[in-house]
LUMKOL-834201 format. One record per residue (C-alpha): residue number from 0; x, y, z. Coordinates in steps of 0.2 Angstrom, whole numbers. Each point is the difference from the previous one (the first is absolute). Layout:
residues N
+-----+-------+-------+-------+
:   k :     x :     y :     z :
+-----+-------+-------+-------+
: NUM :     X :     Y :     Z :
...
+-----+-------+-------+-------+
end
This chain:
residues 258
+-----+-------+-------+-------+
:   k :     x :     y :     z :
+-----+-------+-------+-------+
:   0 :     0 :    -1 :     0 :
:   1 :     6 :    17 :    -4 :
:   2 :     3 :    11 :    16 :
:   3 :     0 :    19 :     1 :
:   4 :    16 :     7 :     3 :
:   5 :     2 :    13 :    14 :
:   6 :    10 :    13 :    -1 :
:   7 :     2 :    14 :    15 :
:   8 :     9 :    18 :     1 :
:   9 :    -6 :     6 :   -17 :
:  10 :    -7 :    16 :    -3 :
:  11 :    -3 :     8 :   -17 :
:  12 :    19 :     8 :    -3 :
:  13 :     6 :   -18 :     6 :
:  14 :   -11 :   -11 :   -13 :
:  15 :     4 :    12 :   -13 :
:  16 :    20 :     0 :     4 :
:  17 :     0 :   -18 :     1 :
:  18 :   -11 :    -3 :   -15 :
:  19 :     9 :   -12 :    -9 :
:  20 :     3 :   -12 :    14 :
:  21 :   -19 :     0 :     5 :
:  22 :    -3 :    -5 :   -17 :
:  23 :    12 :   -14 :     0 :
:  24 :   -10 :    -4 :    15 :
:  25 :   -16 :     0 :    -9 :
:  26 :     8 :   -10 :   -12 :
:  27 :     1 :   -15 :    12 :
:  28 :   -16 :     5 :    11 :
:  29 :   -16 :     6 :    -8 :
:  30 :    -7 :     7 :    15 :
:  31 :    13 :    13 :     9 :
:  32 :    -7 :     6 :    16 :
:  33 :     6 :    15 :     8 :
:  34 :    -3 :     5 :    18 :
:  35 :    -6 :    18 :     6 :
:  36 :     7 :     9 :   -16 :
:  37 :   -13 :    13 :     1 :
:  38 :     0 :     5 :   -20 :
:  39 :   -10 :    16 :    -3 :
:  40 :   -10 :    -1 :   -16 :
:  41 :    14 :    10 :    -9 :
:  42 :    13 :   -11 :     6 :
:  43 :    -8 :   -17 :    -4 :
:  44 :    -2 :     7 :   -17 :
:  45 :    18 :     3 :    -1 :
:  46 :     6 :   -16 :     9 :
:  47 :   -11 :   -10 :   -14 :
:  48 :     8 :    10 :   -15 :
:  49 :    18 :    -2 :    10 :
:  50 :    -4 :   -20 :     0 :
:  51 :    -7 :     0 :   -17 :
:  52 :    15 :     5 :    -7 :
:  53 :    10 :   -12 :     8 :
:  54 :   -13 :   -15 :    -1 :
:  55 :    -4 :     3 :   -17 :
:  56 :   -18 :     7 :     2 :
:  57 :   -10 :    14 :    -4 :
:  58 :    -8 :    10 :    16 :
:  59 :   -19 :     6 :    -2 :
:  60 :    -9 :    14 :    10 :
:  61 :    -4 :     1 :    18 :
:  62 :   -18 :    -7 :     5 :
:  63 :    -7 :     1 :    17 :
:  64 :   -15 :   -11 :     7 :
:  65 :    -8 :    -4 :    17 :
:  66 :    -6 :   -15 :     5 :
:  67 :   -15 :    -2 :    14 :
:  68 :    -8 :   -15 :    10 :
:  69 :     5 :   -13 :   -14 :
:  70 :    -9 :   -15 :     5 :
:  71 :     0 :   -18 :   -10 :
:  72 :     9 :   -13 :    -5 :
:  73 :    18 :     3 :    -6 :
:  74 :     0 :     2 :   -22 :
:  75 :    18 :    -4 :    -6 :
:  76 :     3 :     9 :   -18 :
:  77 :    12 :     6 :   -10 :
:  78 :     2 :    16 :    -9 :
:  79 :    -7 :     3 :   -19 :
:  80 :     0 :   -21 :    -1 :
:  81 :    -9 :     2 :   -18 :
:  82 :    16 :     7 :    -8 :
:  83 :     5 :     3 :   -12 :
:  84 :   -16 :     4 :    -7 :
:  85 :    -4 :     5 :   -21 :
:  86 :    -1 :    19 :     0 :
:  87 :     2 :     2 :    18 :
:  88 :    12 :    16 :     1 :
:  89 :     8 :     0 :    15 :
:  90 :    14 :   -11 :     7 :
:  91 :    -3 :   -13 :    12 :
:  92 :     3 :     6 :    19 :
:  93 :    15 :   -12 :     4 :
:  94 :     6 :    10 :    16 :
:  95 :    -6 :     6 :    15 :
:  96 :     6 :    13 :    13 :
:  97 :   -12 :     4 :    15 :
:  98 :     3 :    10 :    15 :
:  99 :   -13 :     1 :    15 :
: 100 :    -2 :    18 :     8 :
: 101 :   -14 :    -4 :    11 :
: 102 :    -7 :   -15 :     7 :
: 103 :   -13 :    -3 :    13 :
: 104 :    -5 :   -18 :     1 :
: 105 :    11 :   -11 :    10 :
: 106 :    16 :    -6 :    -4 :
: 107 :    -6 :   -18 :    -3 :
: 108 :   -14 :     8 :   -12 :
: 109 :     1 :     7 :   -17 :
: 110 :    17 :   -10 :    -4 :
: 111 :     5 :    -3 :   -18 :
: 112 :     0 :   -18 :    -5 :
: 113 :    12 :    -6 :   -15 :
: 114 :     2 :   -17 :    -9 :
: 115 :    15 :    -2 :   -13 :
: 116 :    -9 :    -6 :   -15 :
: 117 :    17 :    -6 :    -8 :
: 118 :     4 :   -11 :    15 :
: 119 :   -18 :    -7 :    -4 :
: 120 :     4 :    -4 :   -19 :
: 121 :    16 :    -9 :     6 :
: 122 :   -10 :   -10 :    12 :
: 123 :   -12 :    -6 :   -13 :
: 124 :     1 :   -17 :    -7 :
: 125 :     9 :    -3 :   -15 :
: 126 :   -15 :    -3 :   -11 :
: 127 :    -9 :    17 :     6 :
: 128 :    15 :     9 :    -2 :
: 129 :     2 :    -4 :   -18 :
: 130 :   -20 :     1 :    -2 :
: 131 :     1 :    19 :     9 :
: 132 :    16 :     4 :    -9 :
: 133 :    -5 :    -4 :   -18 :
: 134 :   -20 :    -2 :    -3 :
: 135 :   -11 :    14 :    -6 :
: 136 :   -11 :     8 :    12 :
: 137 :   -12 :    13 :     4 :
: 138 :    -2 :     9 :    19 :
: 139 :   -19 :     3 :     5 :
: 140 :    -8 :     8 :    18 :
: 141 :   -13 :    -6 :     6 :
: 142 :   -17 :     0 :    -8 :
: 143 :     7 :     5 :   -19 :
: 144 :    -3 :   -19 :    -4 :
: 145 :    -9 :   -16 :     7 :
: 146 :    12 :    -9 :    10 :
: 147 :     2 :   -18 :     3 :
: 148 :   -13 :    -7 :    14 :
: 149 :    11 :   -13 :     7 :
: 150 :     8 :     9 :    13 :
: 151 :     4 :    18 :    -1 :
: 152 :    17 :     0 :    -6 :
: 153 :    -3 :    15 :   -15 :
: 154 :     3 :   -11 :   -17 :
: 155 :   -10 :    12 :   -12 :
: 156 :   -10 :   -13 :   -12 :
: 157 :    -3 :    13 :   -16 :
: 158 :    10 :     3 :   -13 :
: 159 :    11 :    13 :    -4 :
: 160 :    -4 :    14 :   -11 :
: 161 :    13 :    10 :   -11 :
: 162 :     1 :    14 :    11 :
: 163 :     6 :   -12 :    13 :
: 164 :    17 :     3 :     8 :
: 165 :     8 :   -18 :    -2 :
: 166 :    15 :    -5 :     7 :
: 167 :     8 :   -12 :    10 :
: 168 :    -4 :     0 :    19 :
: 169 :    18 :     2 :     6 :
: 170 :    11 :    14 :    -7 :
: 171 :    20 :     3 :     1 :
: 172 :     6 :    16 :    12 :
: 173 :     2 :    13 :   -13 :
: 174 :    18 :     2 :     8 :
: 175 :     6 :   -18 :     9 :
: 176 :    -9 :   -10 :   -12 :
: 177 :    -7 :   -11 :    14 :
: 178 :   -17 :    -8 :    -4 :
: 179 :   -15 :     6 :    12 :
: 180 :   -19 :    -4 :    -1 :
: 181 :    -8 :    16 :    -6 :
: 182 :   -17 :    -7 :     7 :
: 183 :    -9 :     9 :    14 :
: 184 :    -8 :   -12 :    12 :
: 185 :   -16 :     5 :    -2 :
: 186 :    -2 :     1 :   -18 :
: 187 :    -5 :   -13 :   -11 :
: 188 :    10 :   -11 :   -14 :
: 189 :    -7 :     1 :   -18 :
: 190 :     5 :   -15 :   -12 :
: 191 :     1 :     0 :   -19 :
: 192 :     2 :   -20 :     2 :
: 193 :   -14 :    -5 :    11 :
: 194 :     7 :   -17 :    -1 :
: 195 :    12 :     7 :    13 :
: 196 :   -12 :     5 :    12 :
: 197 :     7 :   -13 :    14 :
: 198 :    16 :     7 :     0 :
: 199 :    -9 :    18 :     3 :
: 200 :    -9 :    -8 :    13 :
: 201 :    15 :    -7 :     7 :
: 202 :    10 :    16 :    -2 :
: 203 :   -13 :    12 :    10 :
: 204 :    -2 :   -14 :    13 :
: 205 :    21 :     1 :     2 :
: 206 :    -2 :    20 :     0 :
: 207 :   -14 :     0 :    13 :
: 208 :     8 :   -12 :    12 :
: 209 :    17 :    10 :    -3 :
: 210 :    -7 :    16 :     5 :
: 211 :    -9 :    -6 :    14 :
: 212 :    16 :    -7 :    10 :
: 213 :     8 :    10 :    14 :
: 214 :    17 :    -7 :    -7 :
: 215 :    -1 :     9 :   -15 :
: 216 :    -5 :    17 :     6 :
: 217 :    10 :    13 :     6 :
: 218 :   -10 :    16 :    12 :
: 219 :     5 :    17 :     2 :
: 220 :    -5 :     8 :    17 :
: 221 :     0 :    19 :    -7 :
: 222 :     3 :    13 :    14 :
: 223 :     1 :    17 :    -5 :
: 224 :    16 :     6 :    -9 :
: 225 :     2 :   -16 :    -9 :
: 226 :     5 :    -2 :   -19 :
: 227 :    -2 :   -15 :   -10 :
: 228 :     6 :    -5 :   -16 :
: 229 :    -7 :   -14 :   -11 :
: 230 :     3 :    -9 :   -16 :
: 231 :   -17 :    -1 :    -6 :
: 232 :     4 :   -11 :   -14 :
: 233 :     4 :   -14 :    12 :
: 234 :   -11 :     5 :    14 :
: 235 :   -19 :    -2 :     4 :
: 236 :    -7 :     9 :    14 :
: 237 :   -13 :     4 :    12 :
: 238 :    -4 :    10 :    15 :
: 239 :    -7 :    -9 :    18 :
: 240 :   -17 :     6 :     7 :
: 241 :    -2 :    16 :    13 :
: 242 :   -17 :     1 :     7 :
: 243 :     5 :    16 :     9 :
: 244 :    13 :    16 :    -5 :
: 245 :     8 :     3 :   -17 :
: 246 :    14 :     1 :    -9 :
: 247 :     6 :    12 :   -13 :
: 248 :    13 :    -5 :   -14 :
: 249 :    11 :    10 :   -12 :
: 250 :     6 :   -10 :   -15 :
: 251 :    11 :     2 :   -17 :
: 252 :    -4 :   -13 :   -12 :
: 253 :    13 :    -5 :   -13 :
: 254 :     4 :   -11 :   -14 :
: 255 :    16 :    -7 :    -8 :
: 256 :     6 :     6 :   -15 :
: 257 :     5 :   -16 :   -10 :
+-----+-------+-------+-------+
end
C-alpha cells in the first residue's frame, strides 16, 4: 500500500527553495503530506508552480470550497476517470495540491482517504491485468445504462456508440509509464465484446473488495495549516464523514505536460 510521506518544518519558502528535492520525493511517493506548512492562497499557488516546474506538471488556478456536515458512506473516486474524451478541451487533473486553513470538525473526522490504483493494477491476477490493459471498454456513471442484475457490480449491458470514449481500463502514467487502473470504483464498465462480461464482473468484484480493505487505504488526519500533494493519476480518494463542524479546503489542480 502507498503510504503518505510526511515532511515537517517546511513553509512556502522552504518548499520552493527545495522544489527539486521535493519533486524527487513526489516521484517515489504519490502522496506528500506537509505538517503545519501554513500556506496562504498566494503561497499555495506559488508552491504549486515551483513544484510543477520541478516535477513536470502545469499548475492551474486557486479554488476554495467549504464542506459542512458530510454524512453517509465513504465513496472512492478518481478525478476525470473518463479522460481522454473526444472533444474535451481541458487536460486531465493529474496532480492535486490542497491546504486546510480552517477546520472545526474533530481531527478524527473529515479525514482524507487515498488508494493507489497502480498498486491495485499490480495486484490483479494475470488474466485480469491483461484484460484491463488491452480490452476496449467505456465508463458509465450509475443511471446512464441498464445494469447487470446478478449483483451490484456495475457492469453495463448496452452497446457503445460512436461518441463513446473507448479505451482500455488501465493506462500508463504520463511520466513514469507505470500502469494504473483508471476506473473510478463507483463507475460502471461497458464492453464492446459482450462475451467478456464475466471478466468485467471479476474485475469489478476485485476493485470493490480492494478499495474496501483497510490494508489498502491511507488516511490523512487533516489539521489546520497542513498541505498535501497528491498524484491523482495514481490515487483515488474520498473523505470520511463528519456529522458536526466544517472544513475549508484551498486547492490547485495540475496536469502533466507529456
